[in-house]
N, C-alpha and C positions, 0 to 999 in steps of 0.2 A: 485676110487677116482681120480678126475681130478687134474693134476699138470701141471707145465710148460712142454712144449715139446721141441724137438731139434730145432724147427723153431719158437716157440712162447714163450716169457718170460712173465709169468703172476705174478702179485704181490700176496702176501699171501691172501689179502682181496678178490681179484678177484677169486682166486682158491676156497676160502670158499664159495662165493656166487654161483659159478657155481655148486658146489656139493650140496648146499642147494636146488637149482632149480631142479637138477636131482632127489634128494630124494623126494621132494614135488610134482614132476611132474607138475610144473607150468612154464609158459613161463618166460624167463629171459629178462627183458627190460634193455638195456644198453644205457646210455647217456655218452657224453664226446665230447670234441672238435674233429674236424676232424684230423685223423692221430694218434689217440690213440689206434688203433687196434681193434675196435669194430667188424668190419666185419671179420677180420682175426681170431678172437677168435672162431667163429663158425667153421671155417675150422680146427682149432687146436683141438677143442672138438671132431669133427668127426674123425680126425686122431687118437686121444687118445682112443676113444671108438671103433675104427674100424667100424664106422657106415657110411652109405651113407649120403652125404650132398645134400640137395635140397635147392636151392636159389631162392628167390622171390624178385627181385629188384623192389621196388615200385617207381612209377613216379607220377607226378601231375595228370595224367589222369587215373591212375590205379583204378579199381573198385574191391571191395571185391569179387564179383561174379567170377571175372577172376581167383582168387586163388582157387576156388572150381572146376568149370568146365565151358566150353563153348559149346554151341550147334550151329553147323554150318547149319543154316536153308537155307542159300544161296546155299551151296553145294548140299543139299537135293533137293532143287527146280531145280537146274541144272541137277541133276541125274534123276529126275522124267521126265524131258523133253528129255534128250539126252543120258542117261545112260542105261545100261542093268541090273544093280543090283537091289536088293530088297530094295526099299526106305522105306518100312514099318519097316525095322530093324533100329530103331532110334539110337541104341547103336553105330553104325559105325560113327555117326555124333557127338558123344559126345567126347570131349577131356578134360581130367582131368588137372586142374591147379596145381600149386606147392603144395597147401594144400591138394587137392584131391590125388595127387601122394603120399604124405607123409602118408595119412590115409590108402592107399591101399597097402603099402609095408609090406611084411612078417617080415622083420628085422627092428627094431626100428631105424628110421633115425634121423638126425639132420636137422631141418627146419630153415633156415635163412630168416626172413622177414626184409629186409634191407631198412633203412631210411623210416620208416613208417610215419614220420611226413611230408613227401613230398606230401602225398595224401590228399584228401578232409577230412574235419573234421569228417564226418560221417563214414569214412572208418574203424577206429578202432571199433566203435560201431557195425558195420555190421558184425564183426567177433566174437562178444562176444559169441553167442550161439555155433558156431562151435568150438571155442577154449575151451569152457566149456565141451561140450558133446563129442567132437572129432568125430563128425559125421555130415552128411548133406544129404538132400534128393534131388534126381534128378527127377522132375515130368515127364519129357519127357519119361523116361524109367521105371518110378515107382520103382525106386531103391534107397536104402539108403546105403551110403558109410560110414562105421564105422571103425575106427582104431582098429586093433587087439592089437597094442601096442601104447601108447601115444608117439608121437615124442618129442624129446627134441627141444623145440622152443626157438630160439634166435631172439629177436627183437631189432633193433638198431634205434636210434633217434639222430638227431643233434639239437633237441630242437627248430626247426624252428616254430613249433606250439605246443601248450599245448595239451596233450592227455586227453580224458575224464576220470573222476574219476572212473567210472564203469569199464573202461578198466584197469586202473592202479591197482585197487583192485585185479585183477586176475593175476597180475604179481609179480615176485620177481624183485626188482629194484636195479641197481648198477650204480653209476656214476664213470667212469674210470678217475681217476686223471691223469694229465700229469706226465709222469715218472720223478722221481727225478734223479740227476746225477748218483747215484749208480745203479739204475735199468736201466737207459739209457746205461750205460757201458755194462751191461749184454746183452741188446738188440743189441747193435752195435757189440759185440763179436760174436753173432750168424751169422752176415753177414760178418764180417771181423775178423776171429779168431786170425790172426797173425799180427794185426796192430801195427805199431811202437808206443811206449808209448808216445813219444813226440808229434807225430801227433795227436793222439786221445785226449791228454790233451789240446792241442791248439784248436782243433776243438770243444771240449766240452765247453771250456771257452768262445769262440766266439759265439757259438750257444746259450748258456744260457744268455749271455750278450744281444744278439739280442732279445730274448724272454722277457727280463726285460724292454725293451724300451717301454715306454707308447705311443710313437708316432706311433708305428706300429699297423695298423688295423688288418692285418692278420699275426699272429706270425708263424714262421716256425714250422713244425710238425716233428714227428719222422721220417716219410718216407723221408722227405726232407733232414733231417740230414744224413740219410743213403746214399741218392743220392749224396749229397755234398761231403761226404767222398770219395765216388766212383770216382767223378770227380777229386778230389785232388790227389788221388792215380794214376789215369791215366795220370795226368799232370806231376807227379814226383816233385811236388813243395817242396821247403824247408819249413819244419814246422815253422821255426823261422819267416818267412814272415807273418804268420797269426797273429802275434802280432800287426802288423800295417796295414795289407791289408786284404781285404775280396774278394778273387778271386772267379769267377763263382757265383757272388751274385744272379744271376737270378735263380739259383737252389733253393735258400732259400727264396728269396723275390719275390712275384708274383703280387704285385700291384704297379702301377706307383706312386701312392701317397706315399706308404711306401718307395719306392726307393728315392723319393725326400726328405722325412723326414730323411732318413738315411744319405744322402749326406750332408744335413745341419748339422747333428750331428757330422759327421766325418770332417766337415770343408772343 
């Protein structure tokens, strides 16, 4: 059963949905605003299960085929002209992608498909068969790659695009809510276990005050809070100053428009 780890604090709801996904052997689709720990969850699950982690970082130009395998026809052509090897052995020009690697492993891995919504709209549909059957065919070598054990698949999305219904039906879905103050304290304790109580109280108050401002277009995230606390610790600042000041604000606020709005708010 998956629970929080020494490096990742998961809510009870998140722990439950991870274990449901593992039991049903279905991909776990995670949504949530940036900084809520979607990507880090895959690493935590792999650590908890003692499983290898394979990451597929999706970009706008990523094709589903690249996750299965690539065939280097250019290298084969080059070798046929200038090389000494057997160019008839096509297997040497086949390179498995992240999905292909996950299917080929003897030990059940955790496969992270990160930010799937960055790719073309057809990208999720192009993976339906492979995620269902956990196999794919390589025509160049007349070989079928089939997973001996279904990998634990974690898919993250920042909701930049809507995903197809047919894809959603094949997933267990969970929206990671932004941590409430109690859970956030636990997360901060992982990074700074011996933090001064006055400092953490002042930081938390100012952080959630910022997040409540309607004027801010990009609200500070968990990782930015952790970085901000680190900056404050290194500066040796008096925690009482945080009641009126917001030092190192560039660690928390990353848009010029938000900085202008904040200055107006602070007068």
